[in-house]
PAMI-556715 format. One line per 5 residues: number of its first residue (from 0); their letters; for each residue z, y negated, x of N, C-alpha, C, O, CB. Coordinates in nm, 2 decimals, decimal comma. Each point is the difference from the previous one (the first is absolute). Glycine has a CB too. Layout:
! PAMI-556715
NUM) a) Z/Y/X/Z/Y/X/Z/Y/X/Z/Y/X/Z/Y/X | ...
END
This chain:
! PAMI-556715
0) mikkr) 1,93/-1,78/-4,66/0,01/-0,02/0,18/-0,08/-0,10/0,03/-0,12/-0,01/-0,01/0,14/0,24/0,08 | 0,08/-0,32/-0,02/-0,07/-0,13/0,05/-0,06/0,01/0,12/0,05/0,07/0,08/0,10/-0,18/-0,19 | -0,28/0,04/0,14/-0,08/0,00/0,10/0,06/-0,10/0,09/0,00/-0,12/-0,04/-0,19/0,19/-0,10 | 0,24/-0,05/0,25/0,07/-0,13/0,10/-0,13/0,00/0,11/-0,07/0,08/0,06/0,40/-0,04/-0,08 | -0,30/-0,19/0,01/-0,11/-0,02/0,12/0,06/0,04/0,14/0,13/0,01/0,02/-0,24/-0,22/-0,15
5) kkvsr) 0,03/0,24/0,24/0,00/0,01/0,11/0,07/-0,10/0,09/-0,04/-0,12/-0,02/-0,13/0,24/-0,06 | 0,26/-0,10/0,18/0,06/-0,09/0,04/-0,11/-0,07/0,08/-0,04/-0,12/-0,02/0,27/0,24/0,01 | -0,26/-0,06/0,07/-0,16/-0,07/0,06/-0,08/-0,10/-0,02/-0,05/-0,08/0,07/0,04/0,25/-0,06 | 0,00/-0,13/-0,13/-0,10/-0,09/-0,08/0,08/-0,17/-0,02/-0,05/-0,11/0,00/-0,07/0,37/-0,16 | 0,26/-0,22/0,14/0,07/-0,11/-0,04/0,02/-0,10/0,10/0,03/-0,11/-0,03/0,07/0,25/-0,11
10) yrgsk) -0,12/-0,09/0,31/0,02/-0,03/0,10/-0,13/-0,10/0,04/0,00/-0,09/0,08/0,15/0,31/-0,07 | -0,25/-0,18/-0,10/-0,12/-0,09/0,04/0,02/-0,15/-0,02/0,06/-0,05/-0,10/-0,21/0,25/0,03 | 0,09/-0,28/0,20/0,00/-0,15/-0,04/0,12/-0,03/0,10/-0,02/-0,10/0,08/-0,07/0,09/-0,37 | 0,19/0,09/0,29/0,12/-0,02/0,08/-0,03/0,02/0,14/-0,05/0,11/0,04/0,20/-0,05/-0,23 | -0,12/-0,15/0,27/-0,01/0,01/0,16/0,08/0,08/0,01/-0,05/0,07/0,09/-0,02/-0,26/-0,01
15) thgcg) 0,17/0,23/-0,11/0,09/0,07/0,12/0,03/0,12/-0,08/0,08/0,09/0,06/0,05/-0,30/0,08 | -0,15/0,23/-0,22/0,04/0,15/-0,14/0,14/0,00/0,03/0,06/0,10/0,07/-0,29/0,10/-0,07 | 0,28/-0,28/-0,04/0,17/0,01/-0,06/0,09/0,01/0,15/0,12/0,01/-0,01/-0,18/0,18/-0,26 | 0,00/-0,19/0,41/0,06/-0,01/0,09/0,04/-0,10/0,06/-0,03/0,02/0,12/-0,06/0,12/-0,13 | 0,14/-0,25/0,00/0,02/-0,10/0,06/-0,07/-0,04/0,09/-0,12/0,01/-0,02/0,27/0,02/-0,04
20) smkkr) -0,11/-0,08/0,18/-0,11/-0,11/0,05/-0,10/0,12/0,09/0,04/0,12/-0,02/0,15/-0,39/0,05 | -0,28/0,25/0,03/-0,10/0,08/0,08/0,04/0,03/0,11/-0,09/0,05/0,07/-0,06/-0,14/-0,16 | 0,26/0,07/0,14/0,03/0,04/0,10/0,09/0,16/0,00/0,02/0,09/0,08/-0,04/-0,37/-0,01 | 0,05/0,27/-0,20/0,12/0,08/0,01/-0,05/0,11/-0,01/0,09/0,08/0,05/0,06/-0,22/-0,12 | -0,26/0,22/0,01/-0,08/0,15/0,01/-0,07/0,00/0,09/-0,11/0,05/-0,02/0,09/0,00/-0,18
25) rgagn) 0,05/-0,11/0,35/-0,15/-0,06/0,08/0,03/0,16/0,11/0,11/0,01/0,05/-0,12/-0,41/-0,05 | -0,09/0,50/0,03/0,03/0,09/0,12/0,06/0,09/-0,03/0,03/0,03/-0,12/-0,01/-0,17/0,25 | -0,01/0,22/-0,03/0,07/0,13/0,03/0,13/0,01/0,03/0,06/0,11/0,00/-0,23/-0,06/0,06 | 0,23/-0,19/-0,03/0,14/-0,02/0,00/0,10/0,03/-0,12/0,10/0,06/0,01/-0,18/-0,22/0,13 | 0,03/0,09/-0,26/0,01/0,01/-0,10/0,05/0,18/-0,10/0,09/0,03/-0,08/-0,26/-0,28/0,17
30) rggrg) 0,09/0,32/-0,02/0,06/0,11/-0,02/0,04/0,12/0,12/-0,03/0,11/0,00/-0,08/-0,19/-0,21 | 0,19/0,01/0,28/0,02/0,05/0,12/-0,06/0,05/0,12/0,06/0,05/0,10/0,05/-0,02/-0,25 | -0,22/-0,04/0,14/-0,09/0,04/0,11/-0,12/0,08/-0,02/0,00/0,05/-0,12/0,18/-0,08/0,24 | -0,28/0,06/-0,05/-0,08/0,07/-0,03/0,01/0,18/0,05/0,05/0,03/0,11/-0,17/-0,28/-0,12 | 0,08/0,33/-0,07/0,02/0,13/0,06/0,11/0,05/0,00/0,07/0,01/-0,10/-0,22/-0,04/0,20
35) magsg) 0,21/0,07/0,04/0,12/0,07/0,02/0,09/-0,10/0,06/0,10/0,04/0,05/-0,19/0,18/-0,02 | 0,07/-0,36/-0,04/0,07/-0,09/0,07/0,13/0,01/-0,10/-0,01/0,04/-0,12/-0,19/-0,20/0,25 | 0,32/0,11/-0,07/0,14/0,03/-0,10/0,04/0,12/0,02/0,12/0,01/-0,04/-0,17/-0,14/-0,13 | 0,02/0,21/0,20/0,02/0,18/0,03/0,06/0,01/0,12/0,01/0,12/0,04/-0,23/-0,02/-0,15 | 0,26/-0,20/0,20/0,10/0,05/0,10/-0,01/-0,07/0,09/0,04/0,03/0,11/-0,04/0,17/-0,15
40) kradq) -0,06/-0,36/-0,01/-0,03/-0,05/0,15/0,13/-0,11/0,01/0,08/-0,03/-0,09/-0,38/0,06/0,10 | 0,31/-0,09/0,13/0,12/-0,03/0,03/0,13/0,08/0,04/0,11/-0,03/-0,05/-0,22/-0,10/-0,06 | 0,09/0,21/0,19/0,08/0,06/0,03/0,07/0,15/-0,11/0,11/0,05/0,00/-0,11/-0,30/0,12 | -0,10/0,27/-0,17/-0,04/0,12/-0,13/0,09/0,00/-0,08/0,01/0,12/-0,04/-0,11/0,04/0,16 | 0,18/-0,22/-0,17/0,11/-0,04/-0,09/-0,04/0,11/-0,12/0,08/0,07/-0,04/-0,05/-0,37/0,13
45) kkpsi) -0,14/0,30/-0,14/-0,04/0,07/-0,14/-0,01/0,15/0,06/0,02/0,12/-0,05/-0,18/-0,33/-0,10 | 0,11/0,18/0,24/-0,07/0,15/0,03/0,10/0,14/-0,04/-0,05/0,09/-0,08/-0,08/-0,21/0,29 | 0,27/0,14/-0,15/0,08/0,10/-0,05/-0,03/0,05/-0,16/-0,02/0,12/-0,03/0,18/-0,22/0,22 | -0,16/-0,05/-0,29/0,04/0,03/-0,15/-0,12/0,04/-0,05/-0,01/0,06/-0,11/0,20/-0,23/0,08 | -0,30/0,11/0,12/-0,17/0,06/-0,05/0,02/0,15/0,02/0,02/0,07/-0,09/-0,20/-0,29/0,18
50) lkeyg) 0,17/0,26/0,03/0,01/0,17/0,03/0,10/0,05/-0,10/-0,04/0,10/-0,06/0,01/-0,12/0,32 | 0,14/-0,02/-0,29/0,08/0,09/-0,06/-0,07/-0,03/-0,15/-0,01/0,11/-0,06/0,25/-0,09/0,22 | -0,29/-0,11/-0,22/-0,08/-0,01/-0,13/-0,13/0,11/-0,01/-0,01/0,07/-0,10/0,07/-0,33/0,10 | -0,15/0,24/0,12/-0,15/0,02/-0,02/0,01/0,15/0,09/-0,06/0,10/-0,04/-0,08/-0,40/0,02 | 0,22/0,30/0,14/-0,04/0,11/0,10/-0,07/-0,06/0,07/-0,04/-0,12/-0,02/0,04/0,29/-0,09
55) tayfg) -0,05/-0,09/0,24/-0,08/-0,02/0,12/-0,18/-0,05/-0,06/-0,08/-0,04/0,08/0,27/0,24/0,08 | -0,21/-0,18/-0,27/-0,16/0,00/-0,04/-0,01/-0,11/-0,02/-0,11/-0,04/-0,03/0,06/0,24/-0,06 | 0,15/-0,30/0,08/0,00/-0,15/-0,05/-0,10/-0,08/0,10/-0,08/-0,08/-0,04/0,35/0,08/-0,05 | -0,25/0,04/0,23/-0,05/-0,09/0,09/-0,11/0,11/0,07/-0,01/0,12/-0,02/0,23/-0,30/0,06 | -0,28/0,11/0,04/-0,12/0,04/0,07/-0,13/0,02/-0,07/-0,01/-0,03/-0,12/0,17/0,12/0,26
60) kkgfa) -0,28/-0,02/-0,06/-0,14/-0,01/-0,06/-0,01/0,10/-0,11/0,07/0,10/0,00/-0,17/-0,17/0,22 | 0,03/0,04/-0,32/-0,07/0,11/-0,09/-0,13/-0,04/-0,04/-0,05/-0,11/0,01/0,27/0,19/-0,09 | -0,28/0,05/0,01/-0,11/-0,02/-0,06/-0,13/0,11/0,06/0,02/0,12/0,03/0,08/-0,40/-0,07 | -0,21/0,21/0,05/-0,08/0,08/0,06/-0,02/0,04/0,13/0,06/-0,08/0,06/-0,12/-0,01/-0,21 | 0,01/0,20/0,24/-0,01/0,04/0,13/-0,11/-0,06/0,04/-0,10/-0,01/-0,06/0,21/0,21/0,03
65) srsnk) -0,09/-0,26/0,18/-0,14/-0,07/0,06/-0,09/0,14/0,01/0,01/0,12/0,02/0,11/-0,35/0,15 | -0,26/0,10/-0,20/-0,13/0,12/-0,03/-0,02/0,05/0,14/-0,07/0,10/0,00/-0,08/-0,22/-0,21 | 0,19/0,09/0,33/-0,04/0,06/0,12/0,06/0,12/0,01/-0,02/0,07/0,10/-0,01/-0,27/0,01 | 0,08/0,24/-0,18/0,06/0,16/0,02/-0,11/0,10/-0,10/-0,01/0,12/0,01/0,31/-0,20/0,02 | -0,37/0,01/-0,10/-0,14/0,08/-0,10/-0,10/0,02/0,11/-0,01/-0,08/0,09/0,01/-0,06/-0,34
70) ikiks) -0,07/0,27/0,24/-0,12/0,02/0,07/-0,12/-0,07/-0,05/-0,04/0,00/-0,11/0,13/0,21/0,17 | -0,15/-0,27/0,07/-0,09/-0,07/-0,06/-0,14/0,08/0,02/-0,04/0,04/0,10/0,17/-0,26/-0,07 | -0,18/0,24/-0,15/-0,16/0,07/-0,01/-0,13/-0,08/0,06/-0,03/-0,11/-0,06/0,11/0,21/-0,17 | -0,14/-0,06/0,33/-0,11/-0,03/0,04/-0,10/0,06/-0,05/-0,01/0,12/0,06/0,10/-0,18/0,09 | -0,17/0,04/-0,23/-0,13/0,10/-0,02/-0,11/-0,03/0,00/-0,02/-0,12/-0,02/0,13/0,22/-0,08
75) inigd) -0,22/-0,01/0,12/-0,10/-0,01/0,04/-0,14/0,08/-0,07/0,02/0,12/0,02/0,15/-0,16/0,17 | -0,28/0,02/-0,25/-0,06/0,05/-0,09/-0,08/0,08/0,09/0,00/-0,02/0,12/0,02/-0,16/-0,29 | -0,11/0,30/0,11/-0,06/0,12/0,07/-0,16/-0,11/0,07/-0,05/-0,01/0,11/0,17/0,29/-0,33 | -0,14/-0,33/0,10/-0,14/-0,11/0,05/0,02/-0,03/0,10/-0,05/0,05/0,10/-0,01/-0,16/-0,26 | 0,19/-0,02/0,15/-0,02/-0,05/0,14/0,02/0,08/0,16/-0,04/-0,06/0,10/0,11/-0,12/-0,26
80) lenrl) 0,00/0,29/0,17/0,01/0,11/0,07/-0,15/0,02/0,04/-0,01/0,00/0,12/0,21/0,10/-0,24 | -0,28/-0,09/0,06/-0,12/0,06/0,01/-0,10/-0,14/0,05/-0,07/0,01/0,10/0,12/0,21/-0,30 | -0,05/-0,32/0,14/-0,03/-0,12/0,08/0,02/-0,04/0,12/-0,08/-0,05/0,08/0,09/0,02/-0,25 | 0,14/0,06/0,22/0,01/0,01/0,14/0,01/0,08/0,10/0,05/-0,03/0,11/0,01/-0,10/-0,19 | -0,12/0,27/0,03/0,00/0,13/0,07/-0,04/-0,04/0,15/0,07/0,04/0,09/-0,14/0,10/-0,31
85) ltllk) -0,05/-0,23/0,24/-0,07/0,01/0,13/0,09/-0,08/0,08/0,00/0,02/0,12/-0,25/0,00/-0,20 | 0,34/-0,10/0,04/0,10/-0,08/0,08/0,11/0,09/0,01/0,04/0,03/0,12/-0,11/-0,27/-0,20 | 0,12/0,29/0,00/0,12/0,12/0,04/-0,05/0,13/0,08/0,07/0,07/0,06/0,05/-0,14/-0,28 | -0,24/0,08/0,20/-0,03/0,10/0,11/-0,06/-0,04/0,15/0,00/0,08/0,08/-0,04/0,04/-0,29 | 0,00/-0,23/0,24/-0,02/-0,10/0,11/0,18/-0,01/0,09/0,01/0,02/0,12/-0,25/-0,18/-0,30
90) kdlak) 0,34/0,14/0,09/0,12/-0,05/0,03/0,09/0,17/0,03/0,12/0,02/0,04/-0,14/-0,31/-0,21 | -0,06/0,39/0,15/0,11/0,11/-0,04/0,10/0,02/-0,05/0,10/0,06/0,04/-0,15/-0,03/0,06 | 0,01/-0,11/-0,23/0,11/0,02/-0,12/-0,03/0,10/-0,09/0,08/0,04/-0,08/-0,02/-0,26/0,09 | -0,17/0,26/0,00/-0,07/0,12/-0,08/-0,07/0,07/0,08/-0,09/-0,06/0,06/0,09/-0,05/-0,25 | 0,01/0,28/0,19/-0,09/0,06/0,09/-0,09/0,10/-0,13/0,04/0,04/-0,11/0,15/-0,06/0,38
95) nengt) -0,31/0,02/-0,21/-0,14/0,09/-0,08/0,02/0,14/0,08/-0,02/0,01/0,12/-0,21/-0,23/-0,16 | 0,29/0,33/-0,04/0,01/0,14/-0,01/-0,05/0,07/-0,07/0,05/0,03/-0,11/0,08/-0,07/0,18 | -0,28/0,08/-0,01/-0,11/0,11/-0,08/0,00/-0,09/-0,12/0,04/0,07/-0,10/0,01/0,22/0,19 | -0,07/-0,39/-0,11/-0,09/-0,09/-0,09/0,14/-0,03/-0,14/-0,03/-0,03/-0,12/-0,28/0,17/0,20 | 0,45/-0,12/-0,02/0,11/-0,05/-0,08/0,02/-0,09/0,07/-0,03/0,01/0,11/0,13/0,16/-0,20
100) ikidl) -0,04/-0,32/0,03/0,07/-0,07/0,07/0,13/0,00/-0,01/0,01/-0,01/-0,12/-0,17/-0,10/0,13 | 0,27/0,12/0,05/0,11/0,01/0,03/0,08/-0,12/0,02/0,03/-0,04/0,12/-0,11/0,23/-0,04 | 0,14/-0,30/-0,22/0,09/-0,10/0,05/0,16/0,05/-0,05/0,04/0,06/-0,10/-0,25/-0,27/0,10 | 0,30/0,13/0,15/0,12/-0,01/-0,07/0,04/-0,11/-0,02/0,03/-0,05/0,11/0,03/0,22/-0,05 | -0,04/-0,23/-0,18/0,02/-0,13/-0,08/0,13/-0,09/0,09/0,02/-0,12/0,01/-0,10/0,25/-0,27
105) sklky) 0,14/-0,02/0,31/0,16/-0,07/0,01/-0,01/-0,11/0,12/0,07/-0,10/0,03/0,07/0,34/-0,11 | -0,27/-0,14/0,17/-0,07/-0,12/0,12/-0,04/-0,12/-0,02/0,02/-0,10/0,06/-0,09/0,26/0,03 | 0,00/-0,13/-0,22/-0,05/-0,13/-0,01/0,08/-0,12/-0,06/-0,04/-0,11/-0,01/-0,16/0,24/-0,01 | 0,35/-0,09/-0,03/0,09/-0,05/-0,08/-0,03/-0,04/-0,14/0,01/-0,11/-0,05/0,06/0,06/0,25 | -0,10/0,16/-0,24/-0,05/0,04/-0,15/0,10/0,13/-0,07/-0,02/0,11/0,04/-0,26/-0,16/0,04
110) nkllg) 0,37/0,02/-0,18/0,05/0,10/-0,04/-0,02/0,01/-0,14/0,09/0,03/-0,07/0,07/-0,03/0,25 | -0,27/-0,01/-0,24/-0,04/0,05/-0,15/-0,16/0,00/0,04/-0,04/-0,08/0,08/0,26/-0,03/-0,28 | -0,33/0,20/0,12/-0,11/0,04/-0,02/-0,01/-0,05/-0,18/0,06/0,03/-0,10/-0,07/0,18/0,32 | -0,09/-0,29/-0,16/-0,08/-0,02/-0,19/-0,11/0,03/-0,05/-0,08/-0,03/0,10/0,18/-0,14/-0,11 | -0,17/0,21/-0,09/-0,10/0,06/-0,03/-0,14/-0,09/0,00/-0,10/0,04/-0,04/0,27/0,12/-0,07
115) sgkit) -0,15/-0,31/0,15/-0,10/-0,09/-0,09/-0,15/0,04/0,11/0,01/0,04/0,12/0,20/-0,28/-0,24 | -0,30/0,21/0,07/-0,11/0,00/0,09/-0,07/0,15/0,00/0,04/0,09/-0,06/0,08/-0,27/0,21 | -0,23/0,17/-0,06/-0,07/0,14/0,02/-0,02/0,03/0,12/-0,01/-0,08/0,09/-0,09/0,07/-0,26 | 0,08/0,16/0,18/0,04/0,05/0,14/-0,11/0,12/0,01/-0,03/0,07/-0,09/0,31/-0,14/0,09 | -0,32/0,07/0,14/-0,17/0,13/0,00/0,06/0,10/0,09/-0,06/0,11/0,00/-0,20/-0,27/0,01
120) kkfei) 0,38/0,15/0,09/0,04/0,07/0,08/0,14/0,12/-0,02/0,09/-0,01/-0,08/-0,22/-0,21/0,20 | 0,11/0,30/-0,04/0,11/0,08/-0,04/0,13/-0,07/0,12/0,00/-0,03/0,12/-0,18/0,29/-0,23 | 0,27/-0,26/0,02/0,13/-0,06/0,07/0,11/0,09/0,02/0,01/0,10/-0,07/-0,06/-0,30/-0,03 | 0,14/0,18/0,18/0,12/0,09/0,00/0,10/-0,11/0,02/-0,01/-0,05/0,11/-0,08/0,28/-0,01 | 0,18/-0,28/-0,18/0,10/-0,14/0,03/0,13/0,03/0,02/0,04/0,07/-0,09/-0,16/-0,19/-0,05
125) nvdha) 0,19/0,11/0,22/0,18/-0,01/0,00/0,04/-0,10/-0,09/-0,07/-0,10/0,03/0,12/0,15/0,23 | 0,02/-0,07/-0,35/0,08/-0,11/-0,04/0,08/0,03/-0,06/0,02/0,12/-0,04/-0,16/-0,25/0,04 | 0,24/-0,01/-0,03/0,14/0,06/-0,09/-0,02/-0,01/-0,12/0,08/0,08/-0,05/0,07/-0,13/0,18 | -0,21/-0,01/-0,23/-0,03/0,00/-0,13/-0,16/-0,01/-0,01/-0,07/-0,04/0,08/0,31/-0,05/-0,14 | -0,28/0,13/-0,05/-0,13/0,00/-0,07/-0,01/-0,01/-0,14/0,09/0,06/-0,08/-0,15/0,05/0,25
130) skgai) -0,05/-0,18/-0,21/0,00/0,02/-0,15/-0,09/0,11/-0,04/-0,09/0,04/0,07/0,14/-0,28/-0,09 | -0,02/0,30/-0,10/-0,08/0,09/-0,06/-0,18/0,02/0,06/-0,07/0,09/0,06/0,27/-0,16/-0,27 | -0,22/-0,08/0,16/-0,17/-0,02/-0,02/-0,06/0,01/0,13/-0,12/0,03/0,02/0,12/-0,19/-0,22 | 0,08/0,13/0,31/-0,05/0,02/0,15/0,03/0,12/0,04/-0,10/0,03/0,08/0,13/-0,24/-0,04 | 0,06/0,30/-0,05/-0,01/0,15/0,02/-0,10/0,07/-0,09/-0,04/0,12/0,03/0,27/-0,12/0,02
135) ekiek) -0,28/-0,04/-0,14/-0,10/0,06/-0,09/-0,14/0,00/0,08/-0,08/0,09/0,01/0,20/-0,16/-0,23 | -0,12/-0,05/0,25/-0,14/-0,03/0,06/0,00/-0,01/0,12/-0,10/-0,05/0,05/0,05/-0,05/-0,21 | 0,14/0,16/0,24/-0,01/0,06/0,14/-0,02/0,13/-0,02/-0,08/0,06/0,08/0,22/-0,20/0,03 | -0,08/0,20/-0,21/-0,05/0,17/0,01/-0,09/0,02/-0,07/-0,05/0,12/0,02/0,24/-0,01/0,02 | -0,25/-0,18/-0,14/-0,17/0,00/-0,05/-0,06/0,03/0,12/-0,07/0,10/0,02/0,06/-0,27/-0,20
140) lggkv) 0,03/0,04/0,30/-0,10/0,07/0,09/0,03/0,11/0,12/-0,07/0,00/0,11/-0,03/-0,22/-0,17 | 0,21/0,33/0,03/0,05/0,09/0,09/0,08/-0,07/0,13/0,02/0,04/0,11/-0,21/0,11/-0,19 | 0,24/-0,24/0,01/0,13/-0,09/0,12/0,13/0,06/-0,07/0,02/0,09/-0,09/-0,14/-0,37/0,16 | 0,20/0,21/0,01/0,14/0,03/0,01/0,11/-0,11/0,03/0,01/-0,08/0,10/-0,11/0,29/-0,05 | 0,18/-0,19/-0,17/0,14/-0,11/0,05/0,14/0,02/0,02/0,07/0,05/-0,09/-0,20/-0,16/-0,02
145) nvnnr) 0,16/0,08/0,21/0,15/0,07/0,04/0,08/-0,08/-0,05/0,01/-0,08/0,08/-0,05/0,19/0,11 | 0,13/-0,14/-0,31/0,10/-0,06/-0,04/0,13/0,01/0,08/0,08/0,07/-0,06/-0,20/-0,06/-0,13 | 0,16/-0,05/0,30/0,13/-0,02/0,03/0,12/0,01/-0,07/0,10/0,07/0,03/-0,22/-0,17/0,09 | 0,10/-0,02/-0,26/0,11/0,01/-0,06/0,05/0,12/-0,10/0,11/0,02/-0,05/-0,15/-0,25/0,11 | -0,06/0,28/-0,08/-0,01/0,13/-0,12/0,00/-0,05/-0,15/0,02/0,07/-0,09/0,12/0,08/0,25
150) ksd) -0,18/-0,29/-0,16/-0,02/-0,04/-0,13/-0,10/-0,08/-0,01/0,01/-0,10/0,06/0,18/0,12/-0,09 | -0,31/-0,02/-0,04/-0,09/-0,05/-0,03/-0,03/-0,08/-0,11/-0,05/0,05/-0,09/0,03/0,11/0,20 | 0,04/-0,28/-0,11/0,02/-0,13/-0,06/-0,13/-0,01/-0,13/-0,01/-0,10/-0,07/0,12/-0,01/0,33
END
């Protein structure tokens, strides 16, 4: 079997790689434009033939959905809640009832409770999502986590 040298290595040292003058292969005009150019510009001459060949899927946007549709998770740790407790009680965002501190995290614009940090008080928290660690730590002290979403992550 003969081992043939690659064409690219043969063109090394030649300025134009066998394509004539430098102007000839310059720019996107050489390949008919970029992207969808030539697919129906100037009075849509080509559009009917493209629709016949490929169907309507040829035109328009495809790909990933925008990120704005996705739910944005804003989380808070239980340790941070305990640190901010005095401020929350002053602003009436948390209530102390018989030694149990009740907090609705949706009013604080949080939708997930995480279990990092230490707590010393009994909490009853309403939240959309909560980690298993956060639920365990709160229930160990006799507290309660009401998960609105019915799923604990």
